[in-house]
N, C-alpha and C positions, 0 to 999 in steps of 0.2 A: 572574534575580531579578525582572525586570519581568513575566515570564509568571506567576510565582507571585502577584504583587500583583494582576494582572488576574483570575486565578482566584478569589482571595478576594473581590474586589470584585463579581464576577458571582454568587458563591454567596450573598451577603447582599443580599436585596431591599431596595429603598428603603422606608423606613418612613413611613407616613402615618397620619392620625388614624382611618381606618376599619379598620386592621389590628389584630390581637391584639397586646397589649403584651408578650407573652412574646417574648424575643429571637429574631428570625429566623423567627417563625411566619408562614406565608403566608396564613392564614385571616383573614377579617373578624371583628371582635369581635362577640359576641352576648350576653355576660353582663357587667353592670357591678357589680362587687363592690368598688368603690373603684378597681380597676384594670379596664380594659376588656380582657376576655379572650374567646377563642373558647370554645366549649363543651368542647373537649378539654382545654384548660388550666385552665378555671375550677374544675373538680372534682378537680384533682390538686394535690399538694403541690409547692411551687416547686422542690424538689430533683429532681422527676421531669420538669420541663419540657423539658430538653434532649432526653431520649428521646422525649417526646411530639412535639416539633417535628420531630425526625428521622422519626418515623412519619408525620407529616402530609405530609412531602415525598415519602415512598415510596408512600403510598396513591394509587390512581388518582382523578382528580378527578371523573369521571363514568363509570358503566358504559357499555360500548360498546353501541350499538343492535344488535339482531339483524340479521344479514345479510339483505338483501332478495333474493328469487329473481329471476333475470333470465330473462324469457320470450323464446323464439325467435319469429321472425316467423310461422312455421307455427303455433305454439301460440296466438299472438294472433289469427290469422285463424280458427282453429278455435273459440276462445272466442266471437268475434263471431258466427260462423255459428250456434253453439248458442244464443246469446242471441236472434238474429233468429228462429230457429225457434220458440223459446219464446214470443216476443212475438206471433207470427202465429197461435198456437194459440187457438181460441175458448175463452173462460173463462166458467164459470158463476159469476156474481157472487152467486148465492144458494145455492151449494153448502152453505154452513154451515147454512142454514135447512133444507135437505133432510136433512142429516145429523141435525140435532136432531129433525126430524119422525120420521125412521126410528127414532131411539133411543126416542122417546116411544111410538111404536106397538109397539116391541119390549118395552115394559113397564118401561123404565128410568125411574126417577123424575127429573123435571127440576124446576128451581125455577120459580116462577110467572113470573119475569122471562124465563127461557129460553123457556117455552111462549108467552108473549105476543110475544116477539121473533120467533120463527120464524113464528108465525101472521100477524103484521103484515107480515113480509117476503114471505110467500107469498100474502097476502091471502085466506086461507081460515080461517074460524072454524068449524071442525067440532066 
């Protein structure tokens, strides 16, 4: 007998002013239509509320985040070595300007802003 009373007491959450006023609903209220109800109960008829409350308990509260990949020590070392190699490579900071120059000389139409930008970057006004 005591066990059943304990189960019933645990099944019904303590009600406070921030929760939906539909009996037993675990959600916070969001719509005030004279009664403060959650969005699930606010748009349903009162005779449907018990089913809606049951559905609210069954739905997951938040979707689970995707599982993160765990990298082995060897994979981490390899990634760092690749990064170190990439950073040591000489980089042409004006490669974009050379590509635009090549495109213009090949006959591709460029905007005046593109032409001006590559010429200023390469300091050649041909």
